[in-house]
C-alpha positions as CSV (number, residue, x, y, z in Angstrom):
1,M,-8.5,28.7,23.0
2,Y,-6.2,28.8,20.0
3,Q,-6.6,32.0,17.9
4,Y,-4.7,31.3,14.6
5,S,-5.2,32.5,11.1
6,I,-5.6,30.0,8.2
7,I,-2.0,30.6,7.2
8,E,-0.8,29.8,10.8
9,W,-2.9,26.7,10.9
10,L,-1.4,25.5,7.6
11,F,2.1,26.3,8.9
12,F,1.5,24.1,11.9
13,F,0.1,21.4,9.7
14,Y,3.2,21.3,7.5
15,L,5.5,21.5,10.4
16,Y,3.9,18.5,12.1
17,C,3.9,16.6,8.8
18,F,7.6,17.2,8.7
19,F,8.2,16.1,12.3
20,G,6.2,13.0,11.7
21,W,8.3,12.2,8.6
22,I,11.5,12.5,10.7
23,F,10.1,10.2,13.4
24,E,8.8,7.6,11.0
25,S,11.7,7.6,8.6
26,T,14.2,7.3,11.4
27,Y,12.3,4.5,13.1
28,V,11.8,2.4,9.9
29,S,15.3,3.1,8.6
30,L,16.9,1.8,11.8
31,K,14.6,-1.2,11.7
32,S,15.3,-1.9,8.0
33,R,19.1,-1.0,8.3
34,H,18.9,1.3,5.3
35,F,17.4,4.7,4.6
36,V,13.6,4.6,4.0
37,N,11.8,7.7,2.8
38,R,8.7,6.8,4.8
39,G,5.2,7.6,3.7
40,F,2.8,8.1,0.9
41,M,4.5,11.3,-0.5
42,R,8.0,11.7,-1.8
43,G,8.8,14.9,0.0
44,P,9.6,14.9,3.7
45,F,6.0,15.1,4.8
46,L,3.5,12.6,6.4
47,P,0.0,14.1,6.2
48,I,-1.4,11.7,8.7
49,Y,0.8,13.2,11.4
50,G,0.0,16.7,10.5
51,S,-3.7,15.9,10.4
52,G,-3.4,14.1,13.8
53,A,-1.6,17.0,15.4
54,I,-4.2,19.5,14.2
55,M,-6.9,17.2,15.3
56,M,-5.4,16.9,18.8
57,L,-5.2,20.7,19.1
58,V,-8.8,21.1,17.9
59,V,-10.5,18.4,20.0
60,S,-8.6,19.4,23.2
61,M,-9.6,23.1,22.9
62,P,-12.7,22.8,25.1
63,F,-10.8,20.8,27.8
64,Q,-7.5,22.8,28.1
65,D,-8.0,23.1,31.9
66,N,-8.8,19.4,32.4
67,I,-5.9,16.9,31.6
68,V,-8.1,13.8,31.9
69,L,-10.7,15.1,29.4
70,T,-7.8,16.2,27.1
71,Y,-6.5,12.7,27.3
72,L,-9.9,11.1,26.5
73,A,-10.6,13.6,23.7
74,G,-7.2,12.7,22.1
75,C,-7.9,9.0,22.4
76,V,-11.3,9.3,20.7
77,G,-10.3,11.9,18.1
78,A,-7.1,10.3,16.9
79,T,-8.6,6.8,16.8
80,V,-11.5,8.0,14.7
81,L,-9.1,9.8,12.3
82,E,-6.9,6.7,12.1
83,F,-9.8,4.5,11.4
84,V,-11.4,6.7,8.7
85,T,-8.1,7.4,7.0
86,G,-7.2,3.7,7.0
87,M,-10.6,2.6,5.6
88,A,-10.5,5.3,2.9
89,M,-7.0,4.5,1.8
90,E,-7.7,0.8,1.6
91,S,-10.9,1.4,-0.3
92,L,-9.2,3.7,-2.8
93,F,-5.8,2.0,-3.2
94,K,-6.6,-1.6,-2.3
95,V,-3.7,-1.8,0.1
96,R,-3.1,-1.0,3.8
97,Y,-0.3,1.4,4.7
98,W,-0.4,0.2,8.3
99,D,-2.0,-2.9,9.8
100,Y,-2.7,-3.7,13.5
101,S,-4.0,-7.2,12.8
102,N,-1.2,-8.7,14.9
103,Q,-2.1,-6.5,17.9
104,K,-4.5,-7.4,20.6
105,F,-7.9,-5.7,20.7
106,N,-7.7,-4.4,17.2
107,Y,-10.6,-3.6,14.9
108,K,-10.3,-4.7,11.3
109,G,-6.6,-4.0,11.6
110,H,-7.0,-0.3,11.2
111,I,-7.0,0.6,14.9
112,C,-6.1,-1.1,18.2
113,L,-6.3,-0.4,21.9
114,S,-2.5,0.2,22.4
115,S,-2.4,2.9,19.7
116,T,-5.6,4.5,21.1
117,I,-3.9,4.7,24.6
118,A,-0.8,6.1,23.0
119,W,-2.8,8.7,21.1
120,G,-4.2,10.1,24.4
121,F,-0.7,10.5,25.9
122,L,0.6,12.1,22.7
123,T,-2.3,14.6,22.9
124,I,-1.2,15.6,26.3
125,L,2.4,15.9,25.1
126,M,1.3,17.9,22.2
127,T,-1.0,20.4,24.0
128,E,1.0,20.8,27.2
129,F,4.6,20.8,25.9
130,L,5.4,20.5,22.2
131,H,2.9,22.9,20.7
132,K,3.7,25.7,23.2
133,G,7.3,25.7,22.1
134,V,6.4,25.6,18.4
135,E,3.9,28.4,18.9
136,K,6.6,30.6,20.4
137,I,8.9,30.0,17.5
138,L,6.1,30.9,15.0
139,F,5.4,34.2,16.7
140,V,9.1,35.1,16.6
141,I,9.1,34.7,12.8
142,P,7.9,37.8,10.8
143,G,4.3,37.3,9.5
144,T,5.4,38.0,5.9
145,V,8.1,35.3,6.1
146,V,5.5,32.8,7.5
147,T,3.0,33.7,4.7
148,V,5.6,33.3,1.9
149,L,7.0,30.1,3.3
150,T,3.5,28.6,3.8
151,V,2.4,29.5,0.2
152,V,5.6,27.9,-1.3
153,L,5.1,24.8,0.8
154,S,1.5,24.6,-0.2
155,V,2.4,24.6,-3.9
156,C,5.2,21.9,-3.4
157,I,3.0,19.7,-1.2
158,V,-0.1,19.9,-3.4
159,S,2.0,19.0,-6.4
160,D,3.7,16.1,-4.5
161,F,0.4,14.8,-3.2
162,T,-1.2,15.0,-6.7
163,L,1.6,12.9,-8.3
164,S,1.7,10.5,-5.3
165,F,-2.1,10.0,-5.5
166,K,-2.0,9.3,-9.2
167,A,0.9,6.8,-8.7
168,A,-1.0,5.0,-5.9
169,M,-4.1,4.8,-8.1
170,D,-2.0,3.4,-11.0
171,L,-0.4,0.9,-8.6
172,R,-3.9,-0.2,-7.6
173,D,-4.8,-0.8,-11.3
174,I,-1.6,-2.9,-11.7
175,L,-2.5,-5.0,-8.7
176,I,-6.0,-5.6,-10.2
177,K,-4.5,-6.5,-13.6
178,L,-2.0,-8.9,-12.0
179,E,-4.6,-10.7,-10.0
180,K,-7.0,-10.9,-13.0
181,A,-4.2,-12.4,-15.1
182,R,-3.5,-15.0,-12.4
183,V,-7.1,-16.0,-12.1
184,E,-7.4,-16.3,-15.9
185,M,-4.3,-18.5,-15.9
186,E,-5.9,-20.7,-13.2
187,H,-8.9,-21.2,-15.4
188,I,-6.7,-22.1,-18.4
189,Q,-4.8,-24.6,-16.3
190,K,-8.0,-26.3,-15.0
191,R,-9.3,-26.7,-18.6
192,L,-5.9,-28.0,-19.7
193,D,-5.9,-30.5,-16.9
194,V,-9.3,-31.8,-18.1
195,L,-8.2,-32.2,-21.7
196,I,-5.0,-34.0,-20.6
197,A,-7.0,-36.3,-18.3
198,V,-9.6,-37.2,-21.0
199,A,-6.9,-37.9,-23.5
200,S,-5.0,-40.1,-21.0
201,D,-8.2,-41.9,-19.9
202,E,-7.6,-40.7,-16.3
203,I,-10.6,-41.1,-14.0
204,E,-10.2,-37.6,-12.4
205,T,-7.8,-34.7,-12.6
206,K,-5.6,-33.7,-9.8
207,R,-7.4,-31.0,-7.8
208,Q,-5.6,-28.0,-6.5
209,Q,-5.2,-28.0,-2.7
210,R,-4.3,-24.4,-2.5
211,E,-4.2,-21.2,-4.5
212,E,-1.0,-21.3,-6.5
213,K,1.4,-18.3,-6.9
214,A,1.7,-16.8,-10.3
215,E,5.2,-18.1,-10.8
216,E,4.2,-21.6,-9.8
217,L,1.2,-21.4,-12.2
218,M,3.4,-20.4,-15.1
219,D,6.0,-23.1,-14.4
220,S,3.3,-25.7,-14.1
221,M,1.6,-24.7,-17.4
222,E,4.8,-24.5,-19.3
223,E,5.5,-28.0,-18.2
224,K,2.1,-29.2,-19.3
225,F,2.3,-27.6,-22.7
226,A,5.8,-29.1,-23.1
227,R,4.4,-32.6,-22.2
228,I,1.6,-32.2,-24.8
229,K,4.0,-31.1,-27.5
230,E,6.3,-34.1,-26.7
231,R,3.3,-36.5,-26.8
232,L,2.0,-35.2,-30.1
233,A,5.5,-35.6,-31.6
234,V,5.5,-39.3,-30.6
235,E,1.8,-39.9,-31.1
236,P,0.1,-37.4,-33.5
237,G,-3.3,-38.9,-32.9
238,A,-3.2,-38.7,-29.1
239,F,-5.7,-35.8,-29.2
240,M,-8.7,-35.3,-31.4
241,D,-8.6,-32.3,-33.9
242,D,-11.1,-30.2,-31.9
243,V,-9.1,-30.8,-28.7
244,K,-5.9,-29.8,-30.5
245,E,-7.6,-26.6,-31.6
246,E,-8.7,-25.9,-28.0
247,I,-5.2,-26.6,-26.7
248,M,-3.8,-24.1,-29.2
249,E,-6.3,-21.5,-28.1
250,L,-5.4,-22.1,-24.4
251,R,-1.8,-21.7,-25.3
252,S,-2.4,-18.4,-27.1
253,K,-4.5,-17.1,-24.1
254,Y,-1.8,-18.2,-21.7
255,L,0.9,-16.4,-23.7
256,V,-1.2,-13.2,-23.7
257,E,-1.8,-13.4,-19.9
258,R,1.9,-14.2,-19.2
259,E,3.0,-11.2,-21.2
260,R,0.4,-9.0,-19.5
261,R,1.7,-10.0,-16.1
262,L,5.3,-9.5,-17.0
263,Q,4.5,-6.0,-18.4
264,S,2.5,-5.0,-15.3
265,S,5.1,-6.2,-12.8
266,R,7.8,-4.0,-14.3
267,I,7.4,-0.9,-12.2
268,K,9.1,1.9,-14.1
269,D,7.4,4.9,-12.6
270,F,9.6,6.7,-9.9
271,Y,6.6,7.6,-7.7
272,Q,5.2,4.0,-7.8
273,R,8.6,2.6,-6.9
274,S,9.0,5.2,-4.1
275,I,5.6,4.3,-2.6
276,I,6.6,0.6,-2.5
277,K,10.0,1.4,-1.0
278,G,8.7,3.9,1.5
279,N,6.1,1.5,2.9
280,P,7.8,-1.9,3.4
281,S,5.0,-3.2,5.6
282,M,2.3,-2.4,3.0
283,Y,-0.3,-5.1,2.9
284,S,-3.3,-6.1,0.8
285,A,-5.8,-8.7,1.9
286,K,-7.2,-9.3,-1.6
287,F,-4.1,-8.7,-3.8
288,N,-1.2,-9.7,-1.5
289,E,0.4,-12.2,-3.9
290,A,0.4,-9.5,-6.6
291,L,1.8,-7.0,-4.1
292,K,4.6,-9.4,-3.1
293,E,5.5,-9.8,-6.8
294,I,5.7,-6.0,-7.2
295,K,7.7,-5.6,-4.0
296,K,10.2,-8.2,-5.3
297,A,10.5,-6.5,-8.7
298,V,11.1,-3.1,-7.0
299,D,13.6,-4.7,-4.6
300,D,15.5,-6.3,-7.5
301,H,15.5,-2.9,-9.3
302,R,17.0,-1.3,-6.2
303,K,19.7,-3.9,-5.9
304,N,20.7,-3.7,-9.6
305,S,20.7,0.1,-9.8
């Protein structure tokens, strides 16, 4: 059984957060062919790895003399942790920081069989080899040094996490605003189509076959407003007065929503940009078009800076 003080447990947690960051950042950087500061936080720490490592040590404690039960405990414990964390983060931030939807035997994209199997082997690696070496290193370092280092790291990590959490929540609000503006522009376009169809004596308006992207929507609406303007210049009586007033109102609403989208998509906050850059595979089931727009804006900012 592990007999550690709270300071020592915290020290292990931070150390494994750091190891996880090295592993993830190296893997994603090689895959992306440029450096990626992986993770939710801006410092070199990935809390999911630290939490996973501590969880592996805790759940395996009763089974230290039985490697099979250690393996099974690691499979179950890590999978539950991954599922709960994934669900909580998606519920809070409206995005997924990892997604197993393309893997076989996955559940809601948060967990999958292959990762569960891997977690069991990692638990054995952790308890039988890695942690024993880390433990020896810790006991060589004077207790005062460990305490001071852990306290300093705690202050830095809590500050980093607080700023990152706020940035992620602000990013969530931006996604909601962008999607709300897109939906509102869709409503404006449908009403505009009806007015144009009635004025042109068309039997029915062209129905949308799919959900349009925001850029396509704006281009389409700009074109329609331009056509109306040109027609009115040639044929002032083409639309009744009340229809003209409604078209002007729709134009005003459209300009407001367009400006709202443009303002929201300009990600100026360092932490928000860092979250996007550090999680290139970030995905949102409900706000994916808005997320793609933000990713593009951040990528353009990176190329131009």
